[in-house]
VMD Tcl script that draws the C-alpha trace (Angstrom):
set ca {
  {8.01 -16.05 17.80}
  {6.91 -17.67 21.09}
  {8.09 -14.71 23.19}
  {5.90 -12.30 21.18}
  {2.68 -14.35 21.06}
  {1.17 -13.02 24.33}
  {1.51 -9.34 23.36}
  {0.12 -9.98 19.84}
  {-2.85 -11.88 21.28}
  {-3.49 -9.08 23.76}
  {-3.35 -6.42 21.03}
  {-5.75 -8.44 18.89}
  {-8.19 -9.00 21.76}
  {-8.09 -5.29 22.67}
  {-8.85 -4.33 19.08}
  {-11.83 -6.69 18.94}
  {-13.29 -5.81 22.34}
  {-12.75 -2.05 22.13}
  {-13.49 -1.65 18.42}
  {-10.11 0.00 17.86}
  {-7.26 -0.30 15.40}
  {-5.06 -3.34 15.85}
  {-1.31 -2.66 15.99}
  {1.51 -5.00 17.01}
  {5.24 -5.38 16.45}
  {6.46 -8.96 16.55}
  {8.98 -11.48 15.25}
  {8.43 -14.57 13.15}
  {10.76 -17.48 12.47}
  {10.78 -18.58 8.83}
  {11.57 -22.07 7.48}
  {15.35 -21.61 7.42}
  {15.34 -20.48 11.08}
  {15.90 -16.79 10.29}
  {14.08 -14.29 12.48}
  {12.12 -11.55 10.67}
  {10.56 -8.45 12.24}
  {6.99 -7.52 11.32}
  {4.49 -4.77 12.06}
  {0.82 -5.79 11.98}
  {-2.02 -3.30 11.52}
  {-5.72 -3.94 11.15}
  {-9.19 -2.42 11.39}
  {-12.39 -4.10 12.52}
  {-15.16 -4.41 9.94}
  {-18.75 -4.27 11.10}
  {-21.52 -6.56 9.89}
  {-24.95 -5.26 8.80}
  {-26.06 -5.69 12.43}
  {-23.31 -3.31 13.56}
  {-21.19 -5.99 15.19}
  {-17.53 -6.63 14.53}
  {-17.32 -9.64 12.30}
  {-14.02 -9.39 10.46}
  {-10.69 -7.65 10.55}
  {-8.94 -6.27 7.51}
  {-5.22 -5.86 8.04}
  {-1.71 -6.13 6.76}
  {1.63 -7.36 8.06}
  {4.73 -5.46 6.93}
  {8.21 -6.99 7.04}
  {10.43 -4.27 8.56}
  {13.51 -6.45 9.17}
  {15.86 -4.49 6.92}
  {14.74 -1.13 8.32}
  {15.22 -2.42 11.85}
  {18.70 -3.74 11.04}
  {19.66 -0.46 9.37}
  {18.46 1.49 12.40}
  {20.42 -0.77 14.77}
  {23.54 -0.39 12.61}
  {23.15 3.40 12.63}
  {22.92 3.32 16.42}
  {26.08 1.18 16.59}
  {27.97 3.46 14.17}
  {26.86 6.48 16.19}
  {28.08 4.83 19.37}
  {31.47 4.04 17.80}
  {31.91 7.66 16.69}
  {30.71 9.05 20.02}
  {33.15 6.89 21.99}
  {36.13 7.41 19.66}
  {39.28 8.78 21.29}
  {39.74 10.93 18.20}
  {37.82 14.19 18.25}
  {35.03 14.20 15.65}
  {33.27 17.40 14.61}
  {30.42 17.96 12.17}
  {29.66 21.59 11.35}
  {27.55 23.53 8.84}
  {29.44 24.39 5.64}
  {27.82 27.86 5.50}
  {27.39 29.08 9.08}
  {30.22 26.90 10.47}
  {28.08 26.19 13.57}
  {28.61 22.77 15.11}
  {25.90 20.12 14.54}
  {27.61 17.32 16.39}
  {30.76 16.95 18.48}
  {31.70 13.59 19.95}
  {32.47 12.82 23.59}
  {36.25 12.76 23.10}
  {36.23 16.30 21.75}
  {33.79 17.61 24.36}
  {35.89 16.20 27.19}
  {39.17 17.54 25.79}
  {37.73 20.99 25.10}
  {35.70 21.24 28.31}
  {32.51 22.39 26.56}
  {29.05 20.80 26.66}
  {27.26 20.02 23.39}
  {24.79 22.79 24.16}
  {27.64 25.28 24.43}
  {29.33 23.98 21.29}
  {26.11 24.26 19.26}
  {26.47 28.04 19.57}
  {30.16 28.00 18.56}
  {32.17 27.49 15.37}
  {35.62 26.01 14.68}
  {36.98 29.56 14.74}
  {36.25 29.67 18.49}
  {38.58 26.75 19.15}
  {41.16 27.55 16.44}
  {42.82 30.79 17.61}
  {45.25 30.82 14.67}
  {42.44 31.12 12.11}
  {40.37 34.13 11.11}
  {37.15 33.71 9.13}
  {38.99 34.73 5.95}
  {41.93 32.40 6.53}
  {39.59 29.48 7.28}
  {37.55 30.22 4.13}
  {40.78 30.06 2.12}
  {41.71 26.77 3.80}
  {38.40 25.04 2.91}
  {38.10 26.52 -0.61}
  {39.56 23.38 -2.30}
  {36.88 21.27 -0.59}
  {34.06 23.61 -1.61}
  {35.16 23.89 -5.24}
  {35.74 20.12 -5.48}
  {39.45 20.31 -6.32}
  {40.25 18.31 -3.15}
  {38.32 15.54 -1.38}
  {40.20 15.90 1.90}
  {42.66 18.30 3.46}
  {45.03 17.60 6.32}
  {46.64 20.30 8.42}
  {48.17 20.92 11.84}
  {47.16 23.69 14.23}
  {46.24 24.19 17.89}
  {42.88 23.97 19.65}
  {41.88 26.24 22.48}
  {40.03 24.71 25.42}
  {37.28 26.46 27.37}
  {39.82 27.19 30.13}
  {42.10 28.92 27.61}
  {44.80 26.24 27.44}
  {46.06 25.11 24.02}
  {46.88 21.71 22.58}
  {48.36 20.56 19.27}
  {46.10 18.82 16.75}
  {46.29 17.08 13.38}
  {43.07 17.60 11.42}
  {41.59 15.62 8.52}
  {38.74 17.65 7.02}
  {36.25 16.73 4.32}
  {32.99 18.03 2.87}
  {29.96 15.76 3.29}
  {26.16 15.75 3.76}
  {24.42 15.47 7.13}
  {20.66 15.88 7.68}
  {20.33 17.04 4.05}
  {22.83 19.87 4.52}
  {26.38 20.33 3.31}
  {28.68 19.96 6.26}
  {32.33 19.67 7.07}
  {33.44 16.62 9.00}
  {36.70 16.87 10.90}
  {38.54 13.95 12.48}
  {41.04 15.44 14.88}
  {43.96 13.80 16.67}
  {45.47 15.40 19.75}
  {49.19 15.43 18.95}
  {50.40 17.09 22.16}
  {52.40 14.03 23.26}
  {54.05 13.67 19.85}
  {54.94 17.37 19.82}
  {56.44 17.07 23.30}
  {58.45 14.00 22.27}
  {59.77 15.85 19.19}
  {60.77 18.81 21.33}
  {62.55 16.56 23.84}
  {64.38 14.83 21.00}
  {65.39 18.18 19.50}
  {66.69 19.38 22.88}
  {68.65 16.17 23.47}
  {70.20 16.38 20.00}
  {71.26 19.96 20.69}
}
mol new
graphics top color blue
foreach p $ca { graphics top sphere $p radius 0.5 }
foreach p [lrange $ca 0 end-1] q [lrange $ca 1 end] { graphics top cylinder $p $q radius 0.2 }
display resetview
């Protein structure tokens, strides 16, 4: 790719002049116009006189890996910016691995603070035993997902109504629970207003 030629030439010249390993990341355009991403690596070979005469190297096509990484970044961004609260926590210890921005803002905790907490901290209606009973169908495989309503407790002590979809999954090679949580405070208030007006 024309934009990458200068850096590749510089890396090659540096490798030759300084007798070091050649390394460069660059793009190429193939016959159909598609852009592919490559990594080039090479080592200088010395002649019998001890001078660099040849380079032995390889170019690796890393296009698919690069695309997958970019997609993962985009998916991560979508989850982080979701208005729904998204929690990922260890299936054994229940400690939070990841909590998205929407949840952190609604709860008032930083990620550092949440990493030391469990869902029991923010779910005042659940004891460890009651929560274990709730997630038992997920752990034994009899259910793929459970949905329930409860309240969450913010750092400042205030409560808000939530609808939770919970499932068992794998994250960083560990079994984890993933919860997608919707703040239903407005719906609960609307229901209460409707009930009062009907009365």
